[in-house]
N, C-alpha and C positions, 0 to 999 in steps of 0.2 A: 197772613194776609186778611183773614176774616176779621181779626181784631182791629186791624188798621181801617178796614172798610166800615166797621161799626163805629169807630172813633170819628171818622170823617162824616158819617151820616149824623152822628150825635152833635157834632159841631155845627153842621148845616141847619139842623132842626133848632138848635139853641139860638143860632144867629137869626133865623126867620122869626122865631117867637120873640126874641129880644127886640128886633126892629119893629115888630107890630105893637109891642107894648109902648114904645116911644120914650121920649126923654122925660116926660112927666112921671111916668111909672118908675123910671130909673131914679129920679130925684126923690120920689116918695120912699122907695126902698132904702136909698142912701140915708135919708133923714131918720128912718126907723132904726137902721143899723147904728147910726151915731148915737141916738137916744139910748139904745140898748147898751152900747159900750160905755156911755157916760153914767150909767146907773151905778150908784155907790156899791151895791151888792156885787155887781158884775166886776167892778174894779177891784174890790177886795178879794174876790175869788181869783181873779187874774194875777194879782200881786202875790197871793198866798201860793198859788200853783208855781209861779216863777221862783219864789223863795225856796219852796220845797224841792223843786227840780235842781236848783243850784246846790242845796245841801246834799241831795242824793248823789249828784255828780262829784262833789268833794269827797264824800264817803267812798264812792266807787273808785275814785282816783287813789285815795289812801290805801284801799285794799289791794288794788292792782299794783301800785308801786311797791308795796310790801312784798308781794309775791314775785313780781318781775324784777324789781331792783333797778339797776342802772340801765337795763335794756329798754326802758321806756323812752320813746323818742322825745326830744326836746320840745317839739312843736306841741305835743299834748300837754306837757308840763306848763308851757307858756300860756296855752289857751285856758287851762284851769286857773292859773294865777290871775289872768285878766277877768275871768268870771267871778272869782272871789272878791276882787277889788272893785268891780263895777256896781253901780247902783241900778235900781229898777228905773228904766226910762219912763219919762212922764209923757206918754202918749197912749192913745187907745189903740186896740188892735184893728180898728176900722178906719184909721186915718187914711185919707185919700190924697196921695201925692202924684196922681196921674194927670193933672192938668184938666180936670173935668169941671171946673167952676163955670158959673153962668155968666162970667164977665166977657 
């Protein structure tokens, strides 16, 4: 109960502070986040981390499938196959699809 109350109080404080900051502050933060995400160094780090994560998942899948054999669920195998075949999506981690445009 104590954690739930702490969470509710945190949400309320965040809401109040967020509404006081206003739309202009939100747009400024959003612009800064977009500029950060579009930075070539950040994009390279993001793509490298994604690539390394997929490689590690493939290695882990190979190791587990060797030890477990045919007992590995088909859904796991299908998911790993789709990750192997998919490309890195061409978007930034800060894309905003929530309908918050100024139009």
